[in-house]
C-alpha angles and dihedrals in degrees: 000000000000121000095249089059092047091050090051090052091047090052090049091050091048091054090047091051091056088068093054130086118248131025120307135183132203122208137161111231135165092291094047132255115005129198113191136166114242119217110172124186117231091249089057089056093043091054093050091049092053093049094047093049092050095046094045090055092051096042090064086069105031102035114014110202094031127106139186106241135180092229169335113147118263123215143191109192094188092066096031099243135136119175137178108213122199087238132005133186109225141145108281090224093068089069088070094055126100120256141051108270139039118236108254091229088073094054119102098182145352131209128199127189108208113243120229093237108038114028093156091073091067100032098043117017100032093038085060097040102048098057089042087055088053096245107160099212135030125179122194115196115191115195089180092069104015091242136129133199125197114199121192147153101059113208129168093352100313140076112255097196132054126178120190125212139167132226108282095041127116098240121209108219109180107293091346137073125221116204109211104181091110096047113118129212123228116262120246091265090058101048103287125138111321095011123133116262088232094063111127094002093132088063092064102042114129125240114252101215093176097227099041122112129223100007120153139147121290 
């Protein structure tokens, strides 16, 4: 399926999601357009807020005119991908442009906070997609385990460098530093140590719209 067709399906799914209760996201992954319900714990949101605040303060010095935003979607038509990172470093001016997604060539970095129910989306699919999209930096923050990975130096569709950290570290992230001493792990009922792998799964089930193509869980 060509990308124009997938984008049309994604737009159709987005319009469909507006009629549903709850929060939904639309992405284009390796299997095509995806409509998934988003159910984010408060500690997920707290971690994103802390990262955005820190990066925004440093971007004023390192990259004037750039911000760390929680959206919009980013896309790379040549490889047929559209993703919605938890946080993305982009020029602030693109938020005034028409359209749905930001061209991936304008993205400096992405951040994902691992969900309790579907960690493979961040560790597998997006870890393959973001370097293929040419995004220089990708941080994975995992409140289930209290660990962090910083991936960098994309080459031939993959990141060639990975640096591991734990909550409490001062984490180098390209030209910036993310202080993680205030990051909080999920509790056992939200996918922390000892929790069932099924915790929160209902929050990420896809909508079966009957006639939609390419939908799967996020």
